[in-house]
C-alpha positions as semicolon CSV with decimal commas, in nm:
position;residue;x (nm);y (nm);z (nm)
1;M;0,000;0,000;0,000
2;N;0,279;0,241;0,085
3;H;0,429;0,177;-0,260
4;L;0,102;0,276;-0,428
5;I;0,057;0,575;-0,198
6;E;0,405;0,699;-0,293
7;Q;0,341;0,641;-0,665
8;A;0,021;0,846;-0,639
9;G;0,206;1,129;-0,461
10;L;-0,017;1,096;-0,154
11;S;0,245;1,023;0,113
12;Q;0,173;1,354;0,284
13;S;-0,198;1,280;0,325
14;I;-0,225;0,903;0,373
15;V;-0,053;0,710;0,651
16;C;-0,038;0,332;0,625
17;D;0,110;0,099;0,884
18;S;0,116;-0,274;0,940
19;A;0,068;-0,472;1,260
20;G;0,004;-0,833;1,345
21;T;-0,242;-0,967;1,597
22;G;0,018;-1,202;1,742
23;G;0,348;-1,104;1,897
24;Y;0,554;-1,368;1,720
25;H;0,792;-1,154;1,518
26;I;0,794;-0,815;1,695
27;G;1,090;-0,611;1,571
28;A;1,166;-0,843;1,279
29;S;1,205;-0,730;0,919
30;P;0,961;-0,862;0,657
31;D;1,004;-1,228;0,559
32;Q;1,284;-1,261;0,303
33;R;1,057;-1,451;0,063
34;M;0,796;-1,174;0,075
35;T;1,069;-0,913;0,033
36;A;1,195;-1,100;-0,277
37;A;0,844;-1,136;-0,423
38;A;0,783;-0,764;-0,375
39;K;1,124;-0,668;-0,514
40;R;1,047;-0,857;-0,836
41;R;0,772;-0,598;-0,886
42;N;0,996;-0,306;-0,788
43;I;0,830;-0,278;-0,447
44;F;1,065;-0,235;-0,155
45;L;0,932;-0,338;0,185
46;R;1,038;-0,144;0,490
47;G;0,959;-0,146;0,855
48;K;0,966;-0,386;1,145
49;A;0,694;-0,611;1,276
50;R;0,480;-0,478;1,555
51;Q;0,173;-0,602;1,736
52;F;-0,168;-0,440;1,700
53;Q;-0,246;-0,212;1,994
54;T;-0,586;-0,095;2,115
55;S;-0,462;0,261;2,054
56;D;-0,461;0,175;1,681
57;F;-0,841;0,199;1,693
58;E;-0,802;0,571;1,767
59;D;-0,493;0,632;1,554
60;F;-0,626;0,490;1,225
61;D;-0,941;0,550;1,022
62;L;-0,945;0,200;0,878
63;I;-0,811;-0,129;1,011
64;L;-0,775;-0,414;0,764
65;A;-0,748;-0,781;0,854
66;M;-0,596;-1,031;0,615
67;D;-0,826;-1,315;0,719
68;R;-1,131;-1,388;0,933
69;E;-0,926;-1,516;1,226
70;N;-0,735;-1,187;1,248
71;Y;-1,059;-0,997;1,195
72;T;-1,210;-1,173;1,496
73;D;-0,892;-1,120;1,701
74;I;-0,900;-0,747;1,628
75;L;-1,269;-0,715;1,713
76;S;-1,209;-0,897;2,041
77;L;-0,990;-0,602;2,146
78;D;-1,296;-0,378;2,110
79;P;-1,547;-0,537;2,350
80;T;-1,784;-0,239;2,337
81;G;-1,799;-0,248;1,956
82;R;-1,714;0,121;1,937
83;Y;-1,466;0,073;1,653
84;Q;-1,632;-0,220;1,475
85;D;-1,709;-0,009;1,166
86;K;-1,337;0,062;1,119
87;V;-1,242;-0,306;1,087
88;R;-1,274;-0,468;0,743
89;L;-1,126;-0,757;0,547
90;M;-0,852;-0,664;0,299
91;C;-1,003;-0,871;0,019
92;E;-1,319;-0,657;0,021
93;F;-1,123;-0,409;-0,189
94;A;-0,995;-0,655;-0,453
95;S;-1,150;-0,632;-0,799
96;H;-0,954;-0,887;-1,002
97;H;-0,928;-1,166;-0,743
98;N;-1,222;-1,339;-0,581
99;A;-1,045;-1,459;-0,268
100;Q;-1,225;-1,385;0,057
101;E;-0,905;-1,392;0,263
102;V;-0,536;-1,334;0,206
103;P;-0,373;-1,676;0,244
104;D;-0,073;-1,721;0,469
105;P;0,218;-1,806;0,236
106;Y;0,461;-1,878;0,522
107;Y;0,476;-2,255;0,478
108;G;0,455;-2,253;0,099
109;G;0,706;-2,184;-0,172
110;A;0,795;-1,867;-0,357
111;E;0,482;-1,894;-0,573
112;G;0,266;-1,850;-0,263
113;F;0,436;-1,519;-0,186
114;D;0,393;-1,409;-0,549
115;Q;0,021;-1,490;-0,528
116;V;-0,015;-1,293;-0,205
117;I;0,164;-0,993;-0,361
118;S;-0,075;-1,008;-0,660
119;L;-0,378;-1,026;-0,435
120;L;-0,255;-0,746;-0,209
121;L;-0,172;-0,520;-0,504
122;D;-0,524;-0,574;-0,637
123;A;-0,683;-0,501;-0,299
124;C;-0,457;-0,203;-0,228
125;E;-0,530;-0,051;-0,569
126;G;-0,903;-0,085;-0,499
127;L;-0,863;0,063;-0,153
128;L;-0,660;0,357;-0,281
129;K;-0,921;0,430;-0,550
130;Q;-1,192;0,430;-0,285
131;I;-0,993;0,659;-0,053
132;V;-0,921;0,906;-0,333
133;K;-1,287;0,900;-0,440
134;Q;-1,405;0,964;-0,082
135;E;-1,159;1,250;-0,040
136;Q;-1,280;1,409;-0,363
137;L;-1,638;1,388;-0,238
138;V;-1,541;1,539;0,098
139;S;-1,352;1,826;-0,065
140;K;-1,651;1,902;-0,294
141;G;-1,906;1,875;-0,014
């Protein structure tokens, strides 16, 4: 998503971050296989793994889960349901793929990471289009 935001020249107005629901890899760089799959498309991954915090509900306008398990885990951190409308599944924004969830490529080969990159690019492009469209409506209204 950050790659697409930069390409669109929107880095000053859109902030995108990534966090996991588990604390398995806190502080780690992205998986080397995912980094390689992204690099083949001239996308350079940055950052370190961090765990989702309840403060993220306040800090972000939209929270995207890769799969239903993570979706449920995120919602469980909001017992009052106050932020439920902010939490969505990433694949809702895909237009060329019909997957309902982003699969975990961790135990697969390089082709699994390539498939995830394709799916995420599709979903991120759809999300960015929606954000830009909403912002245009807000600025006109």
